[in-house]
Biopython code that builds the backbone (N, CA, C, O; Angstrom):
import numpy as np
from Bio.PDB.StructureBuilder import StructureBuilder

atoms = [
    (1, "UNK", "N", (122.092, 203.149, 231.864)),
    (1, "UNK", "CA", (122.302, 203.582, 230.436)),
    (1, "UNK", "C", (122.842, 202.301, 229.532)),
    (1, "UNK", "O", (122.605, 202.211, 228.328)),
    (2, "UNK", "N", (123.433, 201.540, 230.117)),
    (2, "UNK", "CA", (123.720, 200.408, 229.477)),
    (2, "UNK", "C", (122.749, 199.441, 229.328)),
    (2, "UNK", "O", (122.827, 198.658, 228.381)),
    (3, "UNK", "N", (121.764, 199.372, 230.194)),
    (3, "UNK", "CA", (120.512, 198.637, 229.810)),
    (3, "UNK", "C", (119.880, 199.294, 228.718)),
    (3, "UNK", "O", (119.345, 198.578, 227.872)),
    (4, "UNK", "N", (119.847, 200.566, 228.583)),
    (4, "UNK", "CA", (119.171, 201.150, 227.399)),
    (4, "UNK", "C", (119.561, 200.937, 226.081)),
    (4, "UNK", "O", (118.759, 200.843, 225.151)),
    (5, "UNK", "N", (121.133, 200.833, 225.942)),
    (5, "UNK", "CA", (121.920, 200.663, 224.598)),
    (5, "UNK", "C", (121.678, 199.164, 224.579)),
    (5, "UNK", "O", (121.325, 198.718, 223.487)),
    (6, "UNK", "N", (121.785, 198.406, 225.460)),
    (6, "UNK", "CA", (121.507, 196.752, 225.172)),
    (6, "UNK", "C", (120.073, 196.674, 224.516)),
    (6, "UNK", "O", (119.842, 195.847, 223.633)),
    (7, "UNK", "N", (119.211, 197.470, 224.926)),
    (7, "UNK", "CA", (117.822, 197.086, 224.437)),
    (7, "UNK", "C", (117.734, 197.627, 223.166)),
    (7, "UNK", "O", (116.934, 197.130, 222.373)),
    (8, "UNK", "N", (118.586, 198.783, 222.771)),
    (8, "UNK", "CA", (118.397, 199.215, 221.462)),
    (8, "UNK", "C", (119.365, 198.237, 220.433)),
    (8, "UNK", "O", (118.944, 197.945, 219.314)),
    (9, "UNK", "N", (120.510, 197.828, 220.849)),
    (9, "UNK", "CA", (121.102, 196.672, 220.211)),
    (9, "UNK", "C", (120.396, 195.677, 219.772)),
    (9, "UNK", "O", (120.420, 195.291, 218.603)),
    (10, "UNK", "N", (119.557, 195.074, 220.882)),
    (10, "UNK", "CA", (118.683, 193.916, 220.571)),
    (10, "UNK", "C", (117.846, 194.158, 219.581)),
    (10, "UNK", "O", (117.761, 193.332, 218.672)),
    (11, "UNK", "N", (117.135, 195.234, 219.568)),
    (11, "UNK", "CA", (116.071, 195.611, 218.783)),
    (11, "UNK", "C", (116.716, 195.812, 217.389)),
    (11, "UNK", "O", (116.138, 195.222, 216.476)),
    (12, "UNK", "N", (117.781, 196.519, 217.069)),
    (12, "UNK", "CA", (118.491, 196.562, 216.034)),
    (12, "UNK", "C", (118.672, 195.249, 215.220)),
    (12, "UNK", "O", (118.265, 194.987, 214.088)),
    (13, "UNK", "N", (119.395, 194.488, 216.096)),
    (13, "UNK", "CA", (119.814, 192.902, 215.533)),
    (13, "UNK", "C", (118.785, 192.086, 215.260)),
    (13, "UNK", "O", (118.845, 191.315, 214.302)),
    (14, "UNK", "N", (117.601, 192.160, 216.149)),
    (14, "UNK", "CA", (116.229, 191.613, 215.784)),
    (14, "UNK", "C", (115.514, 191.958, 214.603)),
    (14, "UNK", "O", (114.837, 191.156, 213.960)),
    (15, "UNK", "N", (115.690, 193.298, 214.292)),
    (15, "UNK", "CA", (114.928, 193.778, 213.111)),
    (15, "UNK", "C", (115.950, 193.468, 211.843)),
    (15, "UNK", "O", (115.464, 193.552, 210.716)),
    (16, "UNK", "N", (117.092, 193.178, 211.958)),
    (16, "UNK", "CA", (118.082, 193.069, 210.688)),
    (16, "UNK", "C", (117.885, 191.331, 210.588)),
    (16, "UNK", "O", (117.685, 190.825, 209.483)),
    (17, "UNK", "N", (117.957, 190.527, 211.762)),
    (17, "UNK", "CA", (118.061, 189.176, 211.561)),
    (17, "UNK", "C", (116.653, 188.758, 211.026)),
    (17, "UNK", "O", (116.640, 187.940, 210.107)),
    (18, "UNK", "N", (115.245, 189.324, 211.597)),
    (18, "UNK", "CA", (114.363, 189.123, 211.222)),
    (18, "UNK", "C", (113.801, 189.339, 209.839)),
    (18, "UNK", "O", (112.953, 188.629, 209.298)),
    (19, "UNK", "N", (114.454, 190.540, 209.276)),
    (19, "UNK", "CA", (114.055, 190.796, 207.677)),
    (19, "UNK", "C", (114.935, 189.862, 206.832)),
    (19, "UNK", "O", (114.459, 189.421, 205.786)),
    (20, "UNK", "N", (116.104, 189.546, 207.180)),
    (20, "UNK", "CA", (116.958, 188.410, 206.528)),
    (20, "UNK", "C", (116.160, 187.082, 206.510)),
    (20, "UNK", "O", (115.967, 186.514, 205.435)),
    (21, "UNK", "N", (115.678, 186.560, 207.708)),
    (21, "UNK", "CA", (114.951, 185.497, 207.929)),
    (21, "UNK", "C", (113.691, 185.437, 206.773)),
    (21, "UNK", "O", (113.518, 184.498, 205.996)),
    (22, "UNK", "N", (112.920, 186.577, 206.848)),
    (22, "UNK", "CA", (111.728, 186.775, 206.063)),
    (22, "UNK", "C", (111.975, 186.482, 204.527)),
    (22, "UNK", "O", (111.244, 185.772, 203.837)),
    (23, "UNK", "N", (113.113, 187.134, 204.096)),
    (23, "UNK", "CA", (113.649, 187.300, 202.881)),
    (23, "UNK", "C", (113.899, 185.885, 202.324)),
    (23, "UNK", "O", (113.519, 185.529, 201.209)),
    (24, "UNK", "N", (114.646, 185.020, 203.296)),
    (24, "UNK", "CA", (115.076, 183.918, 203.096)),
    (24, "UNK", "C", (113.799, 182.814, 202.816)),
    (24, "UNK", "O", (113.703, 182.085, 201.829)),
    (25, "UNK", "N", (112.963, 182.888, 203.821)),
    (25, "UNK", "CA", (111.822, 182.099, 203.896)),
    (25, "UNK", "C", (111.033, 182.395, 202.608)),
    (25, "UNK", "O", (110.536, 181.409, 202.064)),
    (26, "UNK", "N", (110.861, 183.451, 202.103)),
    (26, "UNK", "CA", (110.042, 183.753, 200.975)),
    (26, "UNK", "C", (110.812, 183.407, 199.785)),
    (26, "UNK", "O", (110.070, 183.205, 198.824)),
    (27, "UNK", "N", (112.018, 183.276, 199.537)),
    (27, "UNK", "CA", (112.834, 182.664, 198.475)),
    (27, "UNK", "C", (112.759, 181.373, 198.450)),
    (27, "UNK", "O", (112.727, 180.821, 197.350)),
    (28, "UNK", "N", (112.713, 180.562, 199.703)),
    (28, "UNK", "CA", (112.604, 179.008, 199.701)),
    (28, "UNK", "C", (111.027, 178.488, 199.419)),
    (28, "UNK", "O", (110.763, 177.412, 198.884)),
    (29, "UNK", "N", (110.181, 179.318, 199.815)),
    (29, "UNK", "CA", (108.832, 179.219, 199.481)),
    (29, "UNK", "C", (108.694, 179.426, 198.080)),
    (29, "UNK", "O", (108.116, 178.507, 197.498)),
    (30, "UNK", "N", (109.099, 180.462, 197.325)),
    (30, "UNK", "CA", (108.886, 180.611, 195.881)),
    (30, "UNK", "C", (109.553, 179.470, 195.261)),
    (30, "UNK", "O", (109.002, 178.936, 194.299)),
    (31, "UNK", "N", (110.650, 179.037, 195.682)),
    (31, "UNK", "CA", (111.315, 177.902, 194.804)),
    (31, "UNK", "C", (110.667, 176.677, 194.936)),
    (31, "UNK", "O", (110.495, 175.936, 193.968)),
    (32, "UNK", "N", (110.258, 176.385, 196.174)),
    (32, "UNK", "CA", (109.484, 175.116, 196.588)),
    (32, "UNK", "C", (107.781, 175.056, 195.846)),
    (32, "UNK", "O", (107.223, 173.981, 195.627)),
    (33, "UNK", "N", (107.250, 176.180, 195.591)),
    (33, "UNK", "CA", (106.274, 176.288, 194.970)),
    (33, "UNK", "C", (106.123, 175.894, 193.506)),
    (33, "UNK", "O", (105.146, 175.390, 192.952)),
    (34, "UNK", "N", (107.236, 176.215, 193.034)),
    (34, "UNK", "CA", (107.582, 175.633, 191.528)),
    (34, "UNK", "C", (107.613, 174.073, 191.455)),
    (34, "UNK", "O", (107.137, 173.487, 190.483)),
    (35, "UNK", "N", (108.229, 173.367, 192.584)),
    (35, "UNK", "CA", (108.570, 172.146, 192.543)),
    (35, "UNK", "C", (107.408, 171.100, 192.922)),
    (35, "UNK", "O", (107.496, 169.893, 192.694)),
    (36, "UNK", "N", (106.247, 171.761, 193.567)),
    (36, "UNK", "CA", (105.372, 170.819, 194.166)),
    (36, "UNK", "C", (104.059, 171.283, 193.134)),
    (36, "UNK", "O", (103.828, 172.422, 192.726)),
    (37, "UNK", "N", (103.352, 170.138, 192.878)),
    (37, "UNK", "CA", (102.123, 170.312, 191.891)),
    (37, "UNK", "C", (101.061, 169.606, 192.552)),
    (37, "UNK", "O", (101.157, 168.468, 193.012)),
    (38, "UNK", "N", (100.038, 170.344, 192.575)),
    (38, "UNK", "CA", (98.812, 169.532, 193.140)),
    (38, "UNK", "C", (98.388, 170.196, 194.755)),
    (38, "UNK", "O", (99.204, 170.401, 195.654)),
    (39, "UNK", "N", (97.153, 170.412, 194.812)),
    (39, "UNK", "CA", (96.804, 171.232, 196.234)),
    (39, "UNK", "C", (97.038, 170.184, 197.339)),
    (39, "UNK", "O", (97.512, 170.568, 198.408)),
    (40, "UNK", "N", (96.741, 168.912, 197.154)),
    (40, "UNK", "CA", (97.006, 167.979, 198.348)),
    (40, "UNK", "C", (98.483, 168.004, 198.850)),
    (40, "UNK", "O", (98.805, 168.187, 200.024)),
    (41, "UNK", "N", (99.345, 167.794, 197.802)),
    (41, "UNK", "CA", (100.873, 167.800, 198.146)),
    (41, "UNK", "C", (101.146, 169.207, 198.794)),
    (41, "UNK", "O", (102.009, 169.276, 199.669)),
    (42, "UNK", "N", (100.576, 170.138, 198.477)),
    (42, "UNK", "CA", (100.908, 171.496, 198.875)),
    (42, "UNK", "C", (100.522, 171.619, 200.404)),
    (42, "UNK", "O", (101.272, 172.141, 201.228)),
    (43, "UNK", "N", (99.334, 171.113, 200.691)),
    (43, "UNK", "CA", (98.860, 170.893, 201.977)),
    (43, "UNK", "C", (99.924, 170.270, 203.000)),
    (43, "UNK", "O", (100.374, 170.771, 204.031)),
    (44, "UNK", "N", (100.199, 169.001, 202.396)),
    (44, "UNK", "CA", (100.998, 167.966, 203.089)),
    (44, "UNK", "C", (102.364, 168.763, 203.466)),
    (44, "UNK", "O", (102.731, 168.979, 204.621)),
    (45, "UNK", "N", (103.062, 169.166, 202.273)),
    (45, "UNK", "CA", (104.333, 169.732, 202.579)),
    (45, "UNK", "C", (104.234, 171.011, 203.445)),
    (45, "UNK", "O", (105.208, 171.278, 204.149)),
    (46, "UNK", "N", (103.266, 171.745, 203.463)),
    (46, "UNK", "CA", (102.949, 172.812, 204.201)),
    (46, "UNK", "C", (103.151, 172.602, 205.682)),
    (46, "UNK", "O", (103.901, 173.117, 206.511)),
    (47, "UNK", "N", (102.102, 171.545, 205.730)),
    (47, "UNK", "CA", (102.016, 171.042, 207.355)),
    (47, "UNK", "C", (103.271, 170.329, 208.044)),
    (47, "UNK", "O", (103.487, 170.354, 209.256)),
    (48, "UNK", "N", (104.029, 169.720, 207.132)),
    (48, "UNK", "CA", (105.201, 169.095, 207.589)),
    (48, "UNK", "C", (106.115, 170.231, 207.970)),
    (48, "UNK", "O", (106.676, 170.190, 209.065)),
    (49, "UNK", "N", (106.331, 171.370, 207.044)),
    (49, "UNK", "CA", (107.091, 172.457, 207.257)),
    (49, "UNK", "C", (106.773, 173.254, 208.437)),
    (49, "UNK", "O", (107.604, 173.924, 209.050)),
    (50, "UNK", "N", (105.343, 173.139, 208.775)),
    (50, "UNK", "CA", (104.685, 173.832, 209.927)),
    (50, "UNK", "C", (105.110, 173.058, 211.144)),
    (50, "UNK", "O", (105.283, 173.680, 212.193)),
    (51, "UNK", "N", (105.292, 171.752, 211.099)),
    (51, "UNK", "CA", (105.288, 171.091, 212.230)),
    (51, "UNK", "C", (106.834, 171.027, 212.559)),
    (51, "UNK", "O", (107.224, 170.806, 213.706)),
    (52, "UNK", "N", (107.741, 171.240, 211.440)),
    (52, "UNK", "CA", (109.172, 171.332, 211.787)),
    (52, "UNK", "C", (109.460, 172.673, 212.434)),
    (52, "UNK", "O", (110.239, 172.707, 213.386)),
    (53, "UNK", "N", (108.893, 173.771, 211.990)),
    (53, "UNK", "CA", (109.031, 175.101, 212.614)),
    (53, "UNK", "C", (108.509, 174.918, 213.797)),
    (53, "UNK", "O", (109.291, 175.252, 214.687)),
    (54, "UNK", "N", (107.612, 174.565, 214.128)),
    (54, "UNK", "CA", (106.913, 174.273, 215.625)),
    (54, "UNK", "C", (107.956, 173.906, 216.416)),
    (54, "UNK", "O", (108.070, 174.499, 217.489)),
    (55, "UNK", "N", (108.810, 172.992, 216.109)),
    (55, "UNK", "CA", (109.776, 172.236, 217.025)),
    (55, "UNK", "C", (111.024, 172.822, 216.960)),
    (55, "UNK", "O", (111.708, 172.870, 217.983)),
    (56, "UNK", "N", (111.478, 173.334, 215.784)),
    (56, "UNK", "CA", (112.804, 173.925, 215.694)),
    (56, "UNK", "C", (113.022, 175.425, 216.150)),
    (56, "UNK", "O", (114.091, 175.883, 216.556)),
    (57, "UNK", "N", (111.901, 176.072, 216.023)),
    (57, "UNK", "CA", (111.958, 177.487, 216.686)),
    (57, "UNK", "C", (112.494, 177.804, 217.949)),
    (57, "UNK", "O", (113.431, 178.574, 218.157)),
    (58, "UNK", "N", (111.664, 176.988, 219.015)),
    (58, "UNK", "CA", (112.214, 177.031, 220.443)),
    (58, "UNK", "C", (113.651, 176.443, 220.651)),
    (58, "UNK", "O", (114.344, 176.829, 221.592)),
    (59, "UNK", "N", (114.057, 175.564, 219.816)),
    (59, "UNK", "CA", (115.478, 175.111, 220.031)),
    (59, "UNK", "C", (116.496, 175.956, 219.487)),
    (59, "UNK", "O", (117.567, 176.084, 220.080)),
    (60, "UNK", "N", (116.200, 176.684, 218.156)),
    (60, "UNK", "CA", (117.021, 177.625, 217.772)),
    (60, "UNK", "C", (116.928, 179.077, 218.858)),
    (60, "UNK", "O", (117.890, 179.831, 218.998)),
    (61, "UNK", "N", (115.843, 179.242, 219.430)),
    (61, "UNK", "CA", (115.821, 180.396, 220.254)),
    (61, "UNK", "C", (116.519, 180.203, 221.536)),
    (61, "UNK", "O", (117.099, 181.139, 222.087)),
    (62, "UNK", "N", (116.477, 178.959, 222.047)),
    (62, "UNK", "CA", (117.444, 178.484, 223.152)),
    (62, "UNK", "C", (118.890, 178.405, 223.070)),
    (62, "UNK", "O", (119.684, 178.627, 223.983)),
    (63, "UNK", "N", (119.164, 178.041, 221.789)),
    (63, "UNK", "CA", (120.724, 178.110, 221.441)),
    (63, "UNK", "C", (121.113, 179.477, 221.569)),
    (63, "UNK", "O", (122.124, 179.753, 222.215)),
    (64, "UNK", "N", (120.405, 180.388, 221.011)),
    (64, "UNK", "CA", (120.807, 181.683, 220.785)),
    (64, "UNK", "C", (120.852, 182.354, 222.146)),
    (64, "UNK", "O", (121.628, 183.274, 222.404)),
    (65, "UNK", "N", (120.060, 181.892, 222.922)),
    (65, "UNK", "CA", (119.987, 182.648, 224.327)),
    (65, "UNK", "C", (121.113, 182.261, 225.146)),
    (65, "UNK", "O", (121.234, 182.929, 226.173)),
    (66, "UNK", "N", (122.065, 181.247, 224.930)),
    (66, "UNK", "CA", (123.037, 180.946, 225.684)),
    (66, "UNK", "C", (124.498, 181.748, 225.207)),
    (66, "UNK", "O", (125.538, 181.562, 225.837)),
]
sb = StructureBuilder()
sb.init_structure("model")
sb.init_model(0)
sb.init_chain("A")
sb.init_seg("    ")
for serial, (resi, resn, name, xyz) in enumerate(atoms, 1):
    if name == "N":
        sb.init_residue(resn, " ", resi, " ")
    sb.init_atom(name, np.array(xyz, "f"), 0.0, 1.0, " ", f" {name:<3s}", serial, name[0])
structure = sb.get_structure()
């Protein structure tokens, strides 16, 4: 029973945090879109942000796992 409740709790927290992170990312992207002009600059900034997320997501996930 405890394992079942733990799974429900993890699903609930995951959905709340996931929703909050999506909203925060959308707000940052909307703000950043107004600051960057030009297609090439947007590709460069998008690539840099994607590269940063590629390395930061496992680090954050590892920190939350402890």
